[in-house]
MARKE-854252 format. One record per residue (C-alpha): residue number from 1; residue in three letters; y, x, z. Coordinates in nm, 3 decimals, padded with zeros to 5 digits. Layout:
<kolmars>
<kolmar nuza="NUM" sekol="ala" yy="Y" xx="X" zz="Z"/>
...
</kolmars>
This chain:
<kolmars>
<kolmar nuza="1" sekol="unk" yy="00.000" xx="00.000" zz="00.000"/>
<kolmar nuza="2" sekol="unk" yy="00.347" xx="00.124" zz="-00.082"/>
<kolmar nuza="3" sekol="unk" yy="00.559" xx="00.248" zz="00.209"/>
<kolmar nuza="4" sekol="unk" yy="00.872" xx="00.161" zz="00.011"/>
<kolmar nuza="5" sekol="unk" yy="01.033" xx="-00.172" zz="00.089"/>
<kolmar nuza="6" sekol="unk" yy="01.218" xx="-00.345" zz="-00.197"/>
<kolmar nuza="7" sekol="unk" yy="01.586" xx="-00.288" zz="-00.148"/>
<kolmar nuza="8" sekol="unk" yy="01.917" xx="-00.331" zz="-00.320"/>
<kolmar nuza="9" sekol="unk" yy="01.895" xx="-00.290" zz="-00.698"/>
<kolmar nuza="10" sekol="unk" yy="02.062" xx="00.007" zz="-00.867"/>
<kolmar nuza="11" sekol="unk" yy="02.152" xx="00.066" zz="-01.234"/>
<kolmar nuza="12" sekol="unk" yy="01.872" xx="00.315" zz="-01.303"/>
<kolmar nuza="13" sekol="unk" yy="01.792" xx="00.378" zz="-01.668"/>
<kolmar nuza="14" sekol="unk" yy="01.526" xx="00.600" zz="-01.824"/>
<kolmar nuza="15" sekol="unk" yy="01.573" xx="00.743" zz="-02.170"/>
<kolmar nuza="16" sekol="unk" yy="01.375" xx="00.974" zz="-02.395"/>
<kolmar nuza="17" sekol="unk" yy="01.479" xx="01.338" zz="-02.420"/>
<kolmar nuza="18" sekol="unk" yy="01.333" xx="01.356" zz="-02.771"/>
<kolmar nuza="19" sekol="unk" yy="01.055" xx="01.579" zz="-02.889"/>
<kolmar nuza="20" sekol="unk" yy="00.691" xx="01.579" zz="-02.788"/>
<kolmar nuza="21" sekol="unk" yy="00.738" xx="01.445" zz="-02.434"/>
<kolmar nuza="22" sekol="unk" yy="01.002" xx="01.393" zz="-02.169"/>
<kolmar nuza="23" sekol="unk" yy="01.248" xx="01.139" zz="-02.034"/>
<kolmar nuza="24" sekol="unk" yy="01.539" xx="01.149" zz="-01.792"/>
<kolmar nuza="25" sekol="unk" yy="01.628" xx="00.893" zz="-01.524"/>
<kolmar nuza="26" sekol="unk" yy="01.999" xx="00.844" zz="-01.480"/>
<kolmar nuza="27" sekol="unk" yy="02.191" xx="00.687" zz="-01.191"/>
<kolmar nuza="28" sekol="unk" yy="01.894" xx="00.726" zz="-00.957"/>
<kolmar nuza="29" sekol="unk" yy="01.916" xx="00.879" zz="-00.611"/>
<kolmar nuza="30" sekol="unk" yy="01.601" xx="00.903" zz="-00.401"/>
<kolmar nuza="31" sekol="unk" yy="01.816" xx="00.927" zz="-00.087"/>
<kolmar nuza="32" sekol="unk" yy="01.973" xx="00.589" zz="-00.165"/>
<kolmar nuza="33" sekol="unk" yy="01.814" xx="00.256" zz="-00.077"/>
<kolmar nuza="34" sekol="unk" yy="01.437" xx="00.250" zz="-00.138"/>
<kolmar nuza="35" sekol="unk" yy="01.320" xx="00.185" zz="-00.491"/>
<kolmar nuza="36" sekol="unk" yy="01.204" xx="-00.169" zz="-00.557"/>
<kolmar nuza="37" sekol="unk" yy="00.858" xx="-00.250" zz="-00.690"/>
<kolmar nuza="38" sekol="unk" yy="01.020" xx="-00.331" zz="-01.025"/>
<kolmar nuza="39" sekol="unk" yy="01.179" xx="00.015" zz="-01.039"/>
<kolmar nuza="40" sekol="unk" yy="00.851" xx="00.186" zz="-00.954"/>
<kolmar nuza="41" sekol="unk" yy="00.681" xx="-00.016" zz="-01.226"/>
<kolmar nuza="42" sekol="unk" yy="00.948" xx="00.087" zz="-01.476"/>
<kolmar nuza="43" sekol="unk" yy="00.884" xx="00.453" zz="-01.389"/>
<kolmar nuza="44" sekol="unk" yy="00.510" xx="00.395" zz="-01.440"/>
<kolmar nuza="45" sekol="unk" yy="00.578" xx="00.253" zz="-01.786"/>
<kolmar nuza="46" sekol="unk" yy="00.805" xx="00.548" zz="-01.867"/>
<kolmar nuza="47" sekol="unk" yy="00.535" xx="00.792" zz="-01.760"/>
<kolmar nuza="48" sekol="unk" yy="00.280" xx="00.617" zz="-01.981"/>
<kolmar nuza="49" sekol="unk" yy="00.531" xx="00.639" zz="-02.268"/>
<kolmar nuza="50" sekol="unk" yy="00.702" xx="00.976" zz="-02.224"/>
<kolmar nuza="51" sekol="unk" yy="00.460" xx="01.172" zz="-02.004"/>
<kolmar nuza="52" sekol="unk" yy="00.728" xx="01.327" zz="-01.781"/>
<kolmar nuza="53" sekol="unk" yy="01.040" xx="01.187" zz="-01.613"/>
<kolmar nuza="54" sekol="unk" yy="01.306" xx="01.407" zz="-01.450"/>
<kolmar nuza="55" sekol="unk" yy="01.542" xx="01.297" zz="-01.173"/>
<kolmar nuza="56" sekol="unk" yy="01.841" xx="01.533" zz="-01.154"/>
<kolmar nuza="57" sekol="unk" yy="02.022" xx="01.665" zz="-00.845"/>
<kolmar nuza="58" sekol="unk" yy="01.784" xx="01.523" zz="-00.584"/>
<kolmar nuza="59" sekol="unk" yy="01.876" xx="01.674" zz="-00.247"/>
<kolmar nuza="60" sekol="unk" yy="01.625" xx="01.492" zz="-00.027"/>
<kolmar nuza="61" sekol="unk" yy="01.419" xx="01.573" zz="00.279"/>
<kolmar nuza="62" sekol="unk" yy="01.040" xx="01.594" zz="00.277"/>
<kolmar nuza="63" sekol="unk" yy="00.996" xx="01.250" zz="00.430"/>
<kolmar nuza="64" sekol="unk" yy="01.206" xx="01.085" zz="00.156"/>
<kolmar nuza="65" sekol="unk" yy="01.018" xx="01.271" zz="-00.114"/>
<kolmar nuza="66" sekol="unk" yy="00.685" xx="01.176" zz="00.041"/>
<kolmar nuza="67" sekol="unk" yy="00.783" xx="00.808" zz="00.058"/>
<kolmar nuza="68" sekol="unk" yy="00.871" xx="00.821" zz="-00.313"/>
<kolmar nuza="69" sekol="unk" yy="00.533" xx="00.978" zz="-00.392"/>
<kolmar nuza="70" sekol="unk" yy="00.345" xx="00.722" zz="-00.184"/>
<kolmar nuza="71" sekol="unk" yy="00.509" xx="00.439" zz="-00.374"/>
<kolmar nuza="72" sekol="unk" yy="00.276" xx="00.534" zz="-00.661"/>
<kolmar nuza="73" sekol="unk" yy="-00.045" xx="00.574" zz="-00.460"/>
<kolmar nuza="74" sekol="unk" yy="-00.224" xx="00.797" zz="-00.207"/>
<kolmar nuza="75" sekol="unk" yy="-00.054" xx="01.135" zz="-00.172"/>
<kolmar nuza="76" sekol="unk" yy="-00.265" xx="01.449" zz="-00.194"/>
<kolmar nuza="77" sekol="unk" yy="-00.146" xx="01.793" zz="-00.097"/>
<kolmar nuza="78" sekol="unk" yy="-00.323" xx="02.123" zz="-00.036"/>
<kolmar nuza="79" sekol="unk" yy="-00.699" xx="02.067" zz="-00.019"/>
<kolmar nuza="80" sekol="unk" yy="-00.767" xx="02.436" zz="-00.070"/>
<kolmar nuza="81" sekol="unk" yy="-00.732" xx="02.651" zz="00.241"/>
<kolmar nuza="82" sekol="unk" yy="-00.586" xx="02.949" zz="00.055"/>
<kolmar nuza="83" sekol="unk" yy="-00.279" xx="02.754" zz="-00.060"/>
<kolmar nuza="84" sekol="unk" yy="-00.253" xx="02.483" zz="00.204"/>
<kolmar nuza="85" sekol="unk" yy="00.095" xx="02.462" zz="00.353"/>
<kolmar nuza="86" sekol="unk" yy="00.190" xx="02.393" zz="00.713"/>
<kolmar nuza="87" sekol="unk" yy="00.254" xx="02.039" zz="00.589"/>
<kolmar nuza="88" sekol="unk" yy="-00.071" xx="01.933" zz="00.425"/>
<kolmar nuza="89" sekol="unk" yy="00.108" xx="01.680" zz="00.202"/>
<kolmar nuza="90" sekol="unk" yy="00.291" xx="01.952" zz="00.008"/>
<kolmar nuza="91" sekol="unk" yy="00.220" xx="02.284" zz="-00.158"/>
<kolmar nuza="92" sekol="unk" yy="00.497" xx="02.536" zz="-00.218"/>
<kolmar nuza="93" sekol="unk" yy="00.462" xx="02.702" zz="-00.558"/>
<kolmar nuza="94" sekol="unk" yy="00.662" xx="02.991" zz="-00.700"/>
<kolmar nuza="95" sekol="unk" yy="00.724" xx="03.335" zz="-00.554"/>
<kolmar nuza="96" sekol="unk" yy="00.817" xx="03.243" zz="-00.195"/>
<kolmar nuza="97" sekol="unk" yy="00.717" xx="02.986" zz="00.066"/>
<kolmar nuza="98" sekol="unk" yy="00.956" xx="02.732" zz="00.217"/>
<kolmar nuza="99" sekol="unk" yy="01.079" xx="02.994" zz="00.464"/>
<kolmar nuza="100" sekol="unk" yy="01.162" xx="03.244" zz="00.191"/>
<kolmar nuza="101" sekol="unk" yy="00.864" xx="03.471" zz="00.262"/>
<kolmar nuza="102" sekol="unk" yy="00.747" xx="03.650" zz="-00.053"/>
<kolmar nuza="103" sekol="unk" yy="00.394" xx="03.576" zz="-00.171"/>
<kolmar nuza="104" sekol="unk" yy="00.160" xx="03.871" zz="-00.218"/>
<kolmar nuza="105" sekol="unk" yy="00.061" xx="03.858" zz="-00.586"/>
<kolmar nuza="106" sekol="unk" yy="-00.269" xx="04.032" zz="-00.512"/>
<kolmar nuza="107" sekol="unk" yy="-00.408" xx="03.809" zz="-00.237"/>
<kolmar nuza="108" sekol="unk" yy="-00.592" xx="03.480" zz="-00.291"/>
<kolmar nuza="109" sekol="unk" yy="-00.277" xx="03.268" zz="-00.272"/>
<kolmar nuza="110" sekol="unk" yy="-00.082" xx="03.495" zz="-00.506"/>
<kolmar nuza="111" sekol="unk" yy="-00.362" xx="03.499" zz="-00.762"/>
<kolmar nuza="112" sekol="unk" yy="-00.399" xx="03.123" zz="-00.731"/>
<kolmar nuza="113" sekol="unk" yy="-00.029" xx="03.084" zz="-00.811"/>
<kolmar nuza="114" sekol="unk" yy="-00.062" xx="03.317" zz="-01.108"/>
<kolmar nuza="115" sekol="unk" yy="-00.336" xx="03.092" zz="-01.245"/>
<kolmar nuza="116" sekol="unk" yy="-00.070" xx="02.821" zz="-01.286"/>
<kolmar nuza="117" sekol="unk" yy="00.026" xx="03.010" zz="-01.602"/>
<kolmar nuza="118" sekol="unk" yy="-00.295" xx="02.879" zz="-01.761"/>
<kolmar nuza="119" sekol="unk" yy="-00.274" xx="02.545" zz="-01.939"/>
<kolmar nuza="120" sekol="unk" yy="-00.411" xx="02.296" zz="-01.688"/>
<kolmar nuza="121" sekol="unk" yy="-00.418" xx="01.937" zz="-01.569"/>
<kolmar nuza="122" sekol="unk" yy="-00.355" xx="01.900" zz="-01.196"/>
<kolmar nuza="123" sekol="unk" yy="-00.659" xx="01.786" zz="-01.005"/>
<kolmar nuza="124" sekol="unk" yy="-00.903" xx="01.764" zz="-01.292"/>
<kolmar nuza="125" sekol="unk" yy="-01.139" xx="01.962" zz="-01.067"/>
<kolmar nuza="126" sekol="unk" yy="-01.141" xx="01.663" zz="-00.829"/>
<kolmar nuza="127" sekol="unk" yy="-01.311" xx="01.324" zz="-00.848"/>
<kolmar nuza="128" sekol="unk" yy="-01.118" xx="01.099" zz="-00.842"/>
<kolmar nuza="129" sekol="unk" yy="-00.865" xx="01.329" zz="-01.008"/>
<kolmar nuza="130" sekol="unk" yy="-00.490" xx="01.350" zz="-00.956"/>
<kolmar nuza="131" sekol="unk" yy="-00.306" xx="01.082" zz="-01.153"/>
<kolmar nuza="132" sekol="unk" yy="00.057" xx="01.187" zz="-01.110"/>
<kolmar nuza="133" sekol="unk" yy="00.232" xx="01.503" zz="-00.994"/>
<kolmar nuza="134" sekol="unk" yy="00.576" xx="01.540" zz="-00.835"/>
<kolmar nuza="135" sekol="unk" yy="00.738" xx="01.885" zz="-00.842"/>
<kolmar nuza="136" sekol="unk" yy="01.076" xx="01.932" zz="-00.675"/>
<kolmar nuza="137" sekol="unk" yy="01.292" xx="02.243" zz="-00.729"/>
<kolmar nuza="138" sekol="unk" yy="01.403" xx="02.387" zz="-00.395"/>
<kolmar nuza="139" sekol="unk" yy="01.520" xx="02.738" zz="-00.483"/>
<kolmar nuza="140" sekol="unk" yy="01.570" xx="02.858" zz="-00.841"/>
<kolmar nuza="141" sekol="unk" yy="01.672" xx="03.196" zz="-00.983"/>
<kolmar nuza="142" sekol="unk" yy="01.988" xx="03.213" zz="-01.199"/>
<kolmar nuza="143" sekol="unk" yy="01.773" xx="03.180" zz="-01.514"/>
<kolmar nuza="144" sekol="unk" yy="01.475" xx="02.971" zz="-01.405"/>
<kolmar nuza="145" sekol="unk" yy="01.150" xx="03.013" zz="-01.599"/>
<kolmar nuza="146" sekol="unk" yy="01.065" xx="02.687" zz="-01.778"/>
<kolmar nuza="147" sekol="unk" yy="00.752" xx="02.476" zz="-01.740"/>
<kolmar nuza="148" sekol="unk" yy="00.570" xx="02.373" zz="-02.057"/>
<kolmar nuza="149" sekol="unk" yy="00.392" xx="02.042" zz="-02.116"/>
<kolmar nuza="150" sekol="unk" yy="00.142" xx="01.950" zz="-02.388"/>
<kolmar nuza="151" sekol="unk" yy="00.099" xx="01.600" zz="-02.530"/>
<kolmar nuza="152" sekol="unk" yy="-00.277" xx="01.543" zz="-02.543"/>
<kolmar nuza="153" sekol="unk" yy="-00.231" xx="01.192" zz="-02.685"/>
<kolmar nuza="154" sekol="unk" yy="-00.051" xx="01.324" zz="-02.992"/>
<kolmar nuza="155" sekol="unk" yy="-00.314" xx="01.597" zz="-03.023"/>
<kolmar nuza="156" sekol="unk" yy="-00.593" xx="01.337" zz="-03.018"/>
<kolmar nuza="157" sekol="unk" yy="-00.417" xx="01.122" zz="-03.276"/>
<kolmar nuza="158" sekol="unk" yy="-00.376" xx="01.427" zz="-03.503"/>
<kolmar nuza="159" sekol="unk" yy="-00.745" xx="01.516" zz="-03.503"/>
<kolmar nuza="160" sekol="unk" yy="-00.952" xx="01.427" zz="-03.812"/>
<kolmar nuza="161" sekol="unk" yy="-01.139" xx="01.098" zz="-03.774"/>
<kolmar nuza="162" sekol="unk" yy="-01.470" xx="01.285" zz="-03.805"/>
<kolmar nuza="163" sekol="unk" yy="-01.382" xx="01.506" zz="-03.508"/>
<kolmar nuza="164" sekol="unk" yy="-01.269" xx="01.209" zz="-03.302"/>
<kolmar nuza="165" sekol="unk" yy="-01.602" xx="01.038" zz="-03.366"/>
<kolmar nuza="166" sekol="unk" yy="-01.795" xx="01.353" zz="-03.271"/>
<kolmar nuza="167" sekol="unk" yy="-01.620" xx="01.413" zz="-02.937"/>
<kolmar nuza="168" sekol="unk" yy="-01.512" xx="01.068" zz="-02.818"/>
<kolmar nuza="169" sekol="unk" yy="-01.805" xx="01.010" zz="-02.583"/>
<kolmar nuza="170" sekol="unk" yy="-01.857" xx="01.363" zz="-02.454"/>
<kolmar nuza="171" sekol="unk" yy="-01.849" xx="01.449" zz="-02.083"/>
<kolmar nuza="172" sekol="unk" yy="-01.700" xx="01.773" zz="-01.950"/>
<kolmar nuza="173" sekol="unk" yy="-01.772" xx="01.958" zz="-01.627"/>
<kolmar nuza="174" sekol="unk" yy="-01.456" xx="02.077" zz="-01.450"/>
<kolmar nuza="175" sekol="unk" yy="-01.468" xx="02.352" zz="-01.190"/>
<kolmar nuza="176" sekol="unk" yy="-01.173" xx="02.534" zz="-01.037"/>
<kolmar nuza="177" sekol="unk" yy="-01.386" xx="02.845" zz="-00.992"/>
<kolmar nuza="178" sekol="unk" yy="-01.413" xx="02.860" zz="-01.372"/>
<kolmar nuza="179" sekol="unk" yy="-01.036" xx="02.851" zz="-01.424"/>
<kolmar nuza="180" sekol="unk" yy="-00.973" xx="03.111" zz="-01.154"/>
<kolmar nuza="181" sekol="unk" yy="-01.242" xx="03.333" zz="-01.304"/>
<kolmar nuza="182" sekol="unk" yy="-01.023" xx="03.354" zz="-01.616"/>
<kolmar nuza="183" sekol="unk" yy="-00.759" xx="03.546" zz="-01.419"/>
<kolmar nuza="184" sekol="unk" yy="-01.006" xx="03.771" zz="-01.240"/>
<kolmar nuza="185" sekol="unk" yy="-01.077" xx="03.574" zz="-00.921"/>
<kolmar nuza="186" sekol="unk" yy="-01.432" xx="03.565" zz="-00.787"/>
<kolmar nuza="187" sekol="unk" yy="-01.602" xx="03.296" zz="-00.575"/>
<kolmar nuza="188" sekol="unk" yy="-01.595" xx="03.532" zz="-00.277"/>
<kolmar nuza="189" sekol="unk" yy="-01.215" xx="03.540" zz="-00.299"/>
<kolmar nuza="190" sekol="unk" yy="-01.226" xx="03.186" zz="-00.158"/>
<kolmar nuza="191" sekol="unk" yy="-01.323" xx="03.101" zz="00.195"/>
<kolmar nuza="192" sekol="unk" yy="-01.652" xx="02.929" zz="00.271"/>
<kolmar nuza="193" sekol="unk" yy="-01.453" xx="02.620" zz="00.371"/>
<kolmar nuza="194" sekol="unk" yy="-01.282" xx="02.614" zz="00.032"/>
<kolmar nuza="195" sekol="unk" yy="-01.606" xx="02.663" zz="-00.160"/>
<kolmar nuza="196" sekol="unk" yy="-01.751" xx="02.364" zz="00.025"/>
<kolmar nuza="197" sekol="unk" yy="-01.484" xx="02.126" zz="-00.111"/>
<kolmar nuza="198" sekol="unk" yy="-01.450" xx="02.247" zz="-00.470"/>
<kolmar nuza="199" sekol="unk" yy="-01.775" xx="02.127" zz="-00.618"/>
<kolmar nuza="200" sekol="unk" yy="-01.797" xx="02.080" zz="-00.998"/>
<kolmar nuza="201" sekol="unk" yy="-01.709" xx="01.731" zz="-01.122"/>
<kolmar nuza="202" sekol="unk" yy="-01.743" xx="01.551" zz="-01.456"/>
<kolmar nuza="203" sekol="unk" yy="-01.480" xx="01.371" zz="-01.661"/>
<kolmar nuza="204" sekol="unk" yy="-01.476" xx="01.222" zz="-02.010"/>
<kolmar nuza="205" sekol="unk" yy="-01.329" xx="01.447" zz="-02.279"/>
<kolmar nuza="206" sekol="unk" yy="-01.133" xx="01.148" zz="-02.412"/>
<kolmar nuza="207" sekol="unk" yy="-00.955" xx="00.905" zz="-02.180"/>
<kolmar nuza="208" sekol="unk" yy="-00.793" xx="00.568" zz="-02.244"/>
<kolmar nuza="209" sekol="unk" yy="-00.465" xx="00.501" zz="-02.064"/>
<kolmar nuza="210" sekol="unk" yy="-00.486" xx="00.176" zz="-01.865"/>
<kolmar nuza="211" sekol="unk" yy="-00.124" xx="00.073" zz="-01.926"/>
<kolmar nuza="212" sekol="unk" yy="-00.119" xx="00.091" zz="-02.307"/>
<kolmar nuza="213" sekol="unk" yy="-00.480" xx="00.138" zz="-02.418"/>
<kolmar nuza="214" sekol="unk" yy="-00.397" xx="00.462" zz="-02.601"/>
<kolmar nuza="215" sekol="unk" yy="-00.653" xx="00.742" zz="-02.616"/>
<kolmar nuza="216" sekol="unk" yy="-00.593" xx="01.108" zz="-02.540"/>
<kolmar nuza="217" sekol="unk" yy="-00.781" xx="01.428" zz="-02.487"/>
<kolmar nuza="218" sekol="unk" yy="-00.838" xx="01.524" zz="-02.123"/>
<kolmar nuza="219" sekol="unk" yy="-00.837" xx="01.902" zz="-02.106"/>
<kolmar nuza="220" sekol="unk" yy="-00.756" xx="02.179" zz="-01.860"/>
<kolmar nuza="221" sekol="unk" yy="-00.833" xx="02.539" zz="-01.782"/>
<kolmar nuza="222" sekol="unk" yy="-01.069" xx="02.389" zz="-01.521"/>
<kolmar nuza="223" sekol="unk" yy="-01.283" xx="02.244" zz="-01.806"/>
<kolmar nuza="224" sekol="unk" yy="-01.590" xx="02.466" zz="-01.794"/>
<kolmar nuza="225" sekol="unk" yy="-01.835" xx="02.324" zz="-02.047"/>
<kolmar nuza="226" sekol="unk" yy="-01.961" xx="02.020" zz="-02.235"/>
<kolmar nuza="227" sekol="unk" yy="-02.236" xx="01.838" zz="-02.049"/>
<kolmar nuza="228" sekol="unk" yy="-02.563" xx="01.851" zz="-02.242"/>
<kolmar nuza="229" sekol="unk" yy="-02.444" xx="02.116" zz="-02.491"/>
<kolmar nuza="230" sekol="unk" yy="-02.538" xx="02.484" zz="-02.501"/>
<kolmar nuza="231" sekol="unk" yy="-02.288" xx="02.664" zz="-02.278"/>
<kolmar nuza="232" sekol="unk" yy="-02.132" xx="02.889" zz="-02.544"/>
<kolmar nuza="233" sekol="unk" yy="-02.108" xx="02.612" zz="-02.802"/>
<kolmar nuza="234" sekol="unk" yy="-01.937" xx="02.376" zz="-02.560"/>
<kolmar nuza="235" sekol="unk" yy="-01.690" xx="02.641" zz="-02.449"/>
<kolmar nuza="236" sekol="unk" yy="-01.603" xx="02.721" zz="-02.809"/>
<kolmar nuza="237" sekol="unk" yy="-01.523" xx="02.354" zz="-02.868"/>
<kolmar nuza="238" sekol="unk" yy="-01.308" xx="02.333" zz="-02.555"/>
<kolmar nuza="239" sekol="unk" yy="-01.121" xx="02.651" zz="-02.647"/>
<kolmar nuza="240" sekol="unk" yy="-01.057" xx="02.516" zz="-02.997"/>
<kolmar nuza="241" sekol="unk" yy="-00.928" xx="02.184" zz="-02.862"/>
<kolmar nuza="242" sekol="unk" yy="-00.707" xx="02.360" zz="-02.605"/>
<kolmar nuza="243" sekol="unk" yy="-00.552" xx="02.574" zz="-02.878"/>
<kolmar nuza="244" sekol="unk" yy="-00.498" xx="02.268" zz="-03.097"/>
<kolmar nuza="245" sekol="unk" yy="-00.346" xx="02.056" zz="-02.817"/>
<kolmar nuza="246" sekol="unk" yy="-00.094" xx="02.327" zz="-02.727"/>
<kolmar nuza="247" sekol="unk" yy="00.046" xx="02.382" zz="-03.076"/>
<kolmar nuza="248" sekol="unk" yy="00.430" xx="02.389" zz="-03.072"/>
<kolmar nuza="249" sekol="unk" yy="00.468" xx="02.041" zz="-03.219"/>
<kolmar nuza="250" sekol="unk" yy="00.284" xx="01.895" zz="-02.917"/>
<kolmar nuza="251" sekol="unk" yy="00.476" xx="02.090" zz="-02.651"/>
<kolmar nuza="252" sekol="unk" yy="00.780" xx="01.993" zz="-02.442"/>
<kolmar nuza="253" sekol="unk" yy="00.960" xx="02.270" zz="-02.254"/>
<kolmar nuza="254" sekol="unk" yy="01.129" xx="02.167" zz="-01.931"/>
<kolmar nuza="255" sekol="unk" yy="01.429" xx="02.384" zz="-01.845"/>
<kolmar nuza="256" sekol="unk" yy="01.482" xx="02.352" zz="-01.472"/>
<kolmar nuza="257" sekol="unk" yy="01.817" xx="02.267" zz="-01.316"/>
<kolmar nuza="258" sekol="unk" yy="01.896" xx="02.290" zz="-00.943"/>
<kolmar nuza="259" sekol="unk" yy="01.719" xx="02.020" zz="-00.740"/>
<kolmar nuza="260" sekol="unk" yy="01.537" xx="01.866" zz="-01.037"/>
<kolmar nuza="261" sekol="unk" yy="01.256" xx="01.636" zz="-00.927"/>
<kolmar nuza="262" sekol="unk" yy="01.001" xx="01.608" zz="-01.205"/>
<kolmar nuza="263" sekol="unk" yy="00.715" xx="01.358" zz="-01.212"/>
<kolmar nuza="264" sekol="unk" yy="00.443" xx="01.356" zz="-01.477"/>
<kolmar nuza="265" sekol="unk" yy="00.127" xx="01.174" zz="-01.581"/>
<kolmar nuza="266" sekol="unk" yy="-00.179" xx="01.402" zz="-01.567"/>
<kolmar nuza="267" sekol="unk" yy="-00.397" xx="01.158" zz="-01.758"/>
<kolmar nuza="268" sekol="unk" yy="-00.257" xx="01.261" zz="-02.095"/>
<kolmar nuza="269" sekol="unk" yy="-00.054" xx="01.579" zz="-02.040"/>
<kolmar nuza="270" sekol="unk" yy="-00.133" xx="01.943" zz="-01.969"/>
<kolmar nuza="271" sekol="unk" yy="00.118" xx="02.190" zz="-01.835"/>
<kolmar nuza="272" sekol="unk" yy="00.164" xx="02.553" zz="-01.743"/>
<kolmar nuza="273" sekol="unk" yy="00.414" xx="02.770" zz="-01.559"/>
<kolmar nuza="274" sekol="unk" yy="00.573" xx="03.051" zz="-01.757"/>
<kolmar nuza="275" sekol="unk" yy="00.570" xx="03.408" zz="-01.638"/>
<kolmar nuza="276" sekol="unk" yy="00.841" xx="03.505" zz="-01.391"/>
<kolmar nuza="277" sekol="unk" yy="00.875" xx="03.841" zz="-01.216"/>
<kolmar nuza="278" sekol="unk" yy="01.249" xx="03.857" zz="-01.151"/>
<kolmar nuza="279" sekol="unk" yy="01.407" xx="03.970" zz="-00.824"/>
<kolmar nuza="280" sekol="unk" yy="01.536" xx="03.625" zz="-00.726"/>
<kolmar nuza="281" sekol="unk" yy="01.322" xx="03.382" zz="-00.521"/>
<kolmar nuza="282" sekol="unk" yy="01.171" xx="03.073" zz="-00.680"/>
<kolmar nuza="283" sekol="unk" yy="01.029" xx="02.781" zz="-00.483"/>
<kolmar nuza="284" sekol="unk" yy="00.922" xx="02.433" zz="-00.595"/>
<kolmar nuza="285" sekol="unk" yy="00.750" xx="02.180" zz="-00.371"/>
<kolmar nuza="286" sekol="unk" yy="00.440" xx="02.011" zz="-00.514"/>
<kolmar nuza="287" sekol="unk" yy="00.263" xx="01.686" zz="-00.427"/>
<kolmar nuza="288" sekol="unk" yy="00.006" xx="01.479" zz="-00.615"/>
<kolmar nuza="289" sekol="unk" yy="-00.091" xx="01.113" zz="-00.637"/>
<kolmar nuza="290" sekol="unk" yy="-00.467" xx="01.063" zz="-00.632"/>
<kolmar nuza="291" sekol="unk" yy="-00.636" xx="00.812" zz="-00.859"/>
<kolmar nuza="292" sekol="unk" yy="-00.813" xx="00.529" zz="-00.678"/>
<kolmar nuza="293" sekol="unk" yy="-01.121" xx="00.530" zz="-00.900"/>
<kolmar nuza="294" sekol="unk" yy="-01.324" xx="00.803" zz="-01.073"/>
<kolmar nuza="295" sekol="unk" yy="-01.200" xx="00.889" zz="-01.421"/>
<kolmar nuza="296" sekol="unk" yy="-01.345" xx="00.690" zz="-01.708"/>
</kolmars>
């Protein structure tokens, strides 16, 4: 149940930013009166249409941000011990934690953060997976590194009909150990507690969005192999689809501004952080919205 109580209406509007994905909400302040159910529904429709929605200049406390997240469903934070924050509802991503302490790029948390530079879909290693993600810029360097998003619906629609028919009913095993292996992490880099909660899960390779009935690929660096296929053959197919889905015409680049709050739909988008090694701190606070049912 939503923790947001319908309040006074405000003149919020959401408009496309053009290109592969992306929309911007104007005249919306999360610190103002709580969003009504109608406003939350309009954001849901925008996410199903544009993939990402940005709210500019949001200077809000954690409890306000969490209430906004919970208006969309159950909030999920750091399930993995190595990145869990002192507040389990949020994860701080970037180069520093919320107190400004620099992450060690060579320990488990630092390597985990570096893996965000792989194309991925948040929570695809979970079942049920993560439906929506909220990422809120806390501290940005003078020239913030952008975040890139890929439109997996457009990629699906651009595939030849013969390929669509071949892959439409395939199942894929997702495993976060597989994605972290791609940057050099080993299972023993994770604690026993973490390994106990990150079991492999299965999702369909092609998903249908419940709000508009449109199909999309469902990919991620966590996608290990095709169920029932020879391992190498399945991984070649996934690699080919990942490369296709991230072609420039399918990609939206989000250029961060101070206190941007960005929300996106994981069911039909992938994203990745871009490399940043500058001297200035960077911190963004992450929270997810878990799906209520297993993916289908």
